[in-house]
C-alpha positions in Angstrom: -0.4 0.2 0.2 2.9 2.7 0.7 4.5 1.7 -2.7 0.5 2.8 -4.1 0.8 6.2 -2.9 4.2 6.9 -3.2 3.9 5.5 -6.9 1.8 8.7 -7.7 4.1 11.4 -6.5 7.6 9.7 -7.8 5.3 10.3 -11.7 4.5 13.8 -10.4 8.1 14.5 -9.8 9.1 13.0 -13.3 6.2 15.4 -14.8 7.5 18.5 -12.9 11.3 17.4 -14.1 10.7 16.5 -17.8 9.0 20.1 -17.1 12.2 22.3 -15.5 13.9 20.0 -18.3 12.3 21.4 -21.1 11.9 25.0 -19.3 15.9 25.2 -19.8 15.9 25.0 -23.4 14.1 28.2 -24.1 14.2 31.5 -23.7 11.3 34.5 -24.2 13.7 37.1 -25.2 11.5 40.8 -25.0 13.9 43.5 -26.8 14.5 46.6 -29.1 14.2 45.5 -32.4 17.0 45.6 -35.1 19.3 45.2 -31.5 20.2 42.0 -30.8 22.2 40.1 -34.2 20.6 36.7 -35.9 23.7 35.1 -35.3 23.9 35.8 -32.2 21.2 33.8 -31.2 21.9 31.0 -33.6 25.3 30.5 -32.3 24.2 30.7 -28.7 21.2 28.2 -29.6 23.7 25.9 -31.0 26.1 25.8 -28.3 23.7 25.5 -25.9 20.8 23.8 -27.6 18.6 26.7 -25.7 15.8 27.9 -28.2 15.1 32.0 -28.6 12.1 33.0 -29.1 12.8 37.3 -29.8 9.8 39.1 -29.3 10.2 43.4 -30.0 8.8 46.2 -29.0 9.4 50.1 -30.3 9.4 52.0 -26.9 10.2 51.7 -23.1 6.6 52.6 -22.5 5.3 50.1 -24.5 7.6 47.7 -22.5 6.8 49.1 -19.0 3.0 49.0 -19.7 3.0 45.5 -21.5 5.2 44.6 -17.8 2.4 46.7 -15.4 0.0 44.7 -17.1 1.3 41.2 -16.9 3.6 40.2 -19.3 5.7 37.1 -17.1 6.0 35.5 -19.9 9.5 36.8 -20.5 12.8 35.3 -19.1 14.9 38.3 -20.0 14.2 42.2 -21.0 15.9 44.8 -22.6 14.9 48.6 -21.2 16.5 51.7 -21.3 17.6 52.5 -17.7 14.8 54.6 -17.4 12.8 52.0 -17.5 14.8 49.6 -15.5 14.6 52.4 -12.6 10.6 51.9 -12.9 10.9 47.8 -12.8 12.8 48.0 -9.6 10.8 50.5 -7.6 7.8 48.5 -8.6 10.0 45.0 -7.9 9.5 43.5 -10.8 13.1 42.2 -11.2 14.5 39.8 -9.8 18.3 40.0 -8.3 20.9 38.9 -10.5 23.2 35.5 -9.5 26.7 37.2 -10.0 28.2 33.5 -9.5 26.7 32.4 -12.6 28.1 35.7 -14.0 31.9 35.0 -14.6 32.7 37.9 -17.6 30.6 40.7 -15.6 34.2 41.7 -15.1 34.4 42.4 -17.8 32.5 45.2 -18.0 33.8 48.9 -17.8 33.6 50.6 -14.2 31.4 53.5 -15.3 28.5 51.5 -16.9 27.9 49.8 -13.3 26.4 50.9 -10.5 24.3 53.6 -12.5 21.9 55.5 -11.0 18.9 53.3 -12.5 20.6 50.8 -10.2 22.7 51.7 -7.3 23.5 48.7 -5.9 24.3 46.8 -9.5 21.7 43.7 -7.7 19.5 43.3 -11.1 20.8 44.8 -14.6 23.6 44.3 -16.8 24.5 47.1 -19.2 24.5 45.4 -22.7 24.7 48.9 -25.2 25.0 52.5 -24.4 24.7 55.5 -26.3 23.5 58.6 -27.5 20.6 60.7 -29.3 22.4 63.1 -32.6 22.1 64.8 -36.1 22.8 63.1 -38.9 23.0 65.4 -41.4 23.1 64.2 -45.0 26.4 67.0 -46.5 26.0 66.4 -49.5 23.3 67.9 -49.7 22.6 70.6 -46.6 26.0 73.0 -46.9 25.1 75.4 -44.0 26.4 74.4 -40.3 24.2 72.1 -38.4 25.3 72.2 -34.7 22.1 71.5 -32.6 18.3 72.0 -32.7 17.5 75.3 -33.8 19.3 74.7 -37.1 18.0 71.1 -37.9 14.2 72.5 -37.6 14.1 74.9 -39.5 11.2 76.0 -42.1 13.3 75.3 -45.6 14.1 71.6 -44.8 10.0 71.1 -44.1 9.8 68.0 -44.9 13.2 67.2 -44.6 13.8 65.5 -41.9 13.4 62.0 -39.7 13.0 62.3 -36.7 12.6 59.2 -33.8 8.6 58.0 -32.7 9.6 58.5 -29.0 7.9 61.0 -26.9 9.8 61.8 -24.3 13.2 62.0 -26.7 11.8 64.8 -28.5 10.5 66.8 -25.5 13.3 66.6 -24.1 14.9 68.4 -27.3 12.5 70.8 -27.0 13.4 71.0 -23.0 16.9 71.6 -24.2 16.1 74.3 -26.8 14.6 76.5 -23.5 17.2 75.9 -20.6 15.7 73.3 -18.8 17.1 70.2 -17.7 16.0 66.8 -19.4 14.7 65.2 -15.9 12.9 68.2 -14.9 9.5 66.9 -16.9 6.2 69.1 -15.0 2.5 70.0 -16.6 4.6 73.3 -16.0 7.2 72.6 -18.5 5.3 71.0 -20.9 3.4 73.9 -21.9 6.6 76.1 -22.3 7.3 72.6 -25.2 4.5 72.6 -26.7 5.1 75.1 -29.1 8.5 74.8 -29.9 7.2 71.1 -30.4 4.0 72.1 -32.4 6.4 74.0 -34.7 8.7 71.3 -34.9 6.1 69.0 -35.7 4.8 70.9 -38.7 8.4 70.0 -40.4 9.0 66.7 -39.7 8.6 64.2 -42.7 8.5 61.4 -41.1 8.5 59.6 -37.1 10.5 56.2 -37.3 12.1 54.6 -34.4 13.3 51.7 -35.3 15.2 52.4 -38.3 15.1 56.1 -38.8 18.2 55.3 -41.1 16.4 54.3 -43.9 14.8 56.9 -44.8 18.4 58.9 -44.9 19.8 55.9 -46.5 17.1 55.9 -49.4 17.3 59.4 -49.6 13.8 60.1 -48.8 15.3 63.2 -45.7 18.7 65.1 -45.8 18.7 65.5 -41.8 17.4 63.2 -39.1 17.3 63.4 -34.7 18.7 59.3 -34.8 19.8 56.6 -32.2 23.7 57.3 -32.3 23.7 53.5 -33.1 21.7 55.0 -36.6 23.8 57.2 -37.3 27.2 54.9 -36.5 26.0 52.7 -39.6 24.9 55.4 -41.4 28.7 56.7 -41.0 29.9 53.4 -42.2 28.2 53.2 -45.3 28.9 56.7 -46.4 31.3 59.8 -44.9 28.9 62.2 -46.3 26.6 61.5 -43.1 28.3 63.3 -40.7 26.9 62.9 -37.0 26.5 66.1 -34.0 25.8 66.3 -30.8 23.6 69.4 -30.4 25.0 72.2 -28.7 22.1 72.8 -26.5 22.5 69.3 -24.5 22.4 65.5 -25.4 22.3 62.4 -23.5 23.6 59.5 -22.7 21.2 56.3 -23.0 22.2 52.8 -21.6 19.7 50.1 -22.1 20.3 47.2 -19.9 19.1 43.3 -19.8 17.0 41.7 -16.8 15.1 39.4 -15.9 12.1 39.9 -14.5 9.9 38.8 -12.4 7.6 35.6 -13.1 10.1 34.3 -15.3 10.4 30.5 -15.9 13.6 30.2 -18.1 16.0 31.5 -15.1 18.9 29.2 -15.7 18.5 30.4 -19.4 18.5 33.6 -18.8 21.7 33.7 -16.7 23.1 31.5 -19.8 22.7 34.3 -22.2 23.6 37.6 -19.9 27.1 35.8 -19.2 26.8 34.8 -22.8 27.0 38.1 -24.1 29.3 39.6 -21.1 32.0 37.5 -23.4 34.3 39.7 -25.2 34.1 37.9 -28.7 30.5 38.3 -28.2 29.7 41.9 -27.3 32.3 42.9 -30.2 30.2 40.8 -32.6 27.3 42.9 -31.5 29.1 46.2 -31.8 30.3 45.0 -35.8 26.0 44.8 -36.4 25.3 47.4 -34.2 27.9 50.1 -33.7 26.0 51.2 -30.8 29.0 52.5 -27.3 29.7 49.0 -26.7 30.5 49.6 -22.3 32.0 45.9 -22.6 35.8 46.7 -22.2 37.5 43.6 -23.3 35.3 43.8 -26.0 36.3 47.2 -27.1 40.0 45.8 -27.0 39.0 43.4 -30.2 37.5 46.5 -32.8 39.2 48.2 -35.3 40.6 51.0 -34.8 38.1 52.2 -37.7 35.4 51.3 -35.6 36.8 53.1 -32.2 36.6 56.3 -34.4 33.5 56.7 -35.3 31.8 59.7 -34.1 28.4 58.2 -33.7 29.6 54.9 -31.4 32.0 57.1 -29.6 31.5 60.9 -29.9 33.6 63.4 -28.1 32.2 64.3 -25.6 33.3 68.0 -24.0 30.8 67.7 -20.4 29.1 65.8 -18.9 25.9 63.3 -20.2 23.4 62.6 -18.0 20.8 59.5 -18.5 16.9 59.6 -18.3 15.6 58.8 -14.8 11.8 57.5 -14.2 9.4 60.1 -14.3 6.4 58.4 -12.9 2.6 59.6 -13.7 4.6 62.5 -16.2 5.5 60.1 -19.2 1.4 60.0 -19.9 1.6 63.8 -19.9 4.4 64.1 -23.1 2.0 60.8 -24.2 -1.1 63.3 -24.5 1.0 66.3 -25.6 3.0 64.3 -28.0 -0.2 63.2 -29.7 -1.9 66.0 -29.3 0.4 67.6 -31.4 0.4 64.8 -33.9 -3.1 65.1 -34.5 -2.7 68.8 -35.2 0.1 68.4 -37.8 
């Protein structure tokens, strides 16, 4: 009789063990589009047997809304720094097991213990960068040094910008001498007329691949991610990348394990894998953002390190975005209003 009572338990334990083993063979990744090379995912699968399911988002706010609504099916996420800060405050990230991350030592110290994760408990920097202006110098002969030079009536319908409300609001605030994290209702109202004028000039809003319109010749100027600017510069040196004189900021995109992740072993394996110098350097080869991995930088070619969009000459300290709470809703409302009125 004892054996009969024990058998169902043994069967149940075997089922759970099988499920656990199956879970370790899969990784559900939620990340930016055009940011992780497919070759890196494929090589990781070849080495570990872990299949990577790669789902993408277009903005940090989209990611945050999905996770707050219970998007716990993901094992690894790639939020920007300020969204990671919100996730940490809401206790939606799992503390990392650094015993499983021996390659963490490869990171440059300036990219650890940053404001979004001061205790370095929850996040691993993936890539960093700036938001700057790209100019096709074959078409635009006048000097462009900042936002006021970019958004001129003579450039109407020749401009592409990121489809990112906060980036656009911050650009407007910079021209008014207001700090990038000083997002208040009063300051948003100050930014409204600036943005209203700008939006009349913009041909295209595109966060996924703003470089495409520039490469195709559909536009001649853009407000783009630094990595996109770097790809353009690699394609043709006529594409000049400029950090706006009024102000620019440093963004850091990170990787983290969300609360409820089922495949945490697989997530840690992937984190340590992309921290390998050769893997991180391969990521830089395809997506030339600012690499926070010091050992990987040693593997980059001199021309990669000389790319002015990947590693711009920074004359003053760049700040990072901080989580602004409900003010992000006010930004969305403002930008939506202005787009509808365009």
